[in-house]
C-alpha positions in Angstrom: 69.1 1.1 -153.1 72.3 -0.7 -152.0 74.0 -2.8 -154.6 74.9 -6.2 -153.3 78.7 -6.4 -153.7 80.5 -9.8 -153.4 83.4 -9.9 -151.1 86.7 -10.9 -152.9 88.4 -13.7 -151.2 90.3 -16.8 -151.8 88.7 -19.2 -154.4 87.1 -22.1 -153.0 89.3 -25.3 -153.2 87.6 -28.0 -155.4 87.1 -31.3 -153.8 89.5 -33.7 -155.6 87.8 -36.3 -157.8 88.1 -39.9 -157.4 90.5 -40.1 -160.5 92.7 -37.3 -158.9 92.9 -39.1 -155.6 93.9 -42.3 -157.3 96.6 -40.6 -159.2 98.0 -39.1 -156.1 97.8 -42.4 -154.2 99.7 -44.2 -157.1 102.3 -41.3 -157.3 103.0 -41.5 -153.6 103.1 -45.3 -153.6 105.5 -45.4 -156.6 107.8 -42.8 -154.9 107.9 -44.8 -151.6 108.7 -48.0 -153.4 111.6 -46.4 -155.4 113.0 -44.8 -152.3 112.6 -47.7 -149.9 115.7 -48.4 -147.9 115.0 -52.2 -148.0 116.0 -54.4 -150.8 112.7 -55.0 -152.9 112.5 -57.5 -155.7 113.6 -55.9 -159.0 110.1 -56.5 -160.6 108.4 -54.5 -158.0 110.8 -51.6 -158.5 110.3 -51.9 -162.3 106.5 -51.6 -162.0 106.9 -48.6 -159.6 109.2 -47.0 -162.3 106.6 -47.6 -165.0 103.8 -46.3 -162.9 105.6 -43.2 -162.2 106.5 -42.7 -165.9 102.8 -43.4 -166.9 101.6 -40.8 -164.3 104.1 -38.2 -165.6 103.0 -38.7 -169.1 99.2 -38.6 -168.2 99.9 -35.4 -166.2 101.7 -33.8 -169.3 98.9 -34.7 -171.6 96.2 -33.4 -169.1 98.2 -30.1 -168.9 98.5 -29.7 -172.6 94.6 -30.3 -173.0 93.9 -27.8 -170.2 96.3 -25.3 -171.8 94.6 -25.8 -175.2 91.2 -25.4 -173.8 92.3 -22.1 -172.2 93.6 -20.8 -175.6 90.3 -21.7 -177.3 88.4 -19.7 -174.7 90.4 -16.6 -175.5 89.7 -16.6 -179.2 
């Protein structure tokens, strides 16, 4: 009898969730606003800075949660 062996290849890429797509869109939009060569109102630039900061904090928290879950699986 032949055993069925699964070919090893690249892992399948997951389809990004709606939440991840929104995060990426906000990150790109805030970067574009901050790097815009035209003079924008200061409030618009401040909002973009706060959005970028919030996304950075959110990503750090998600990374810590993912890392903690990985450590729990090993025990």
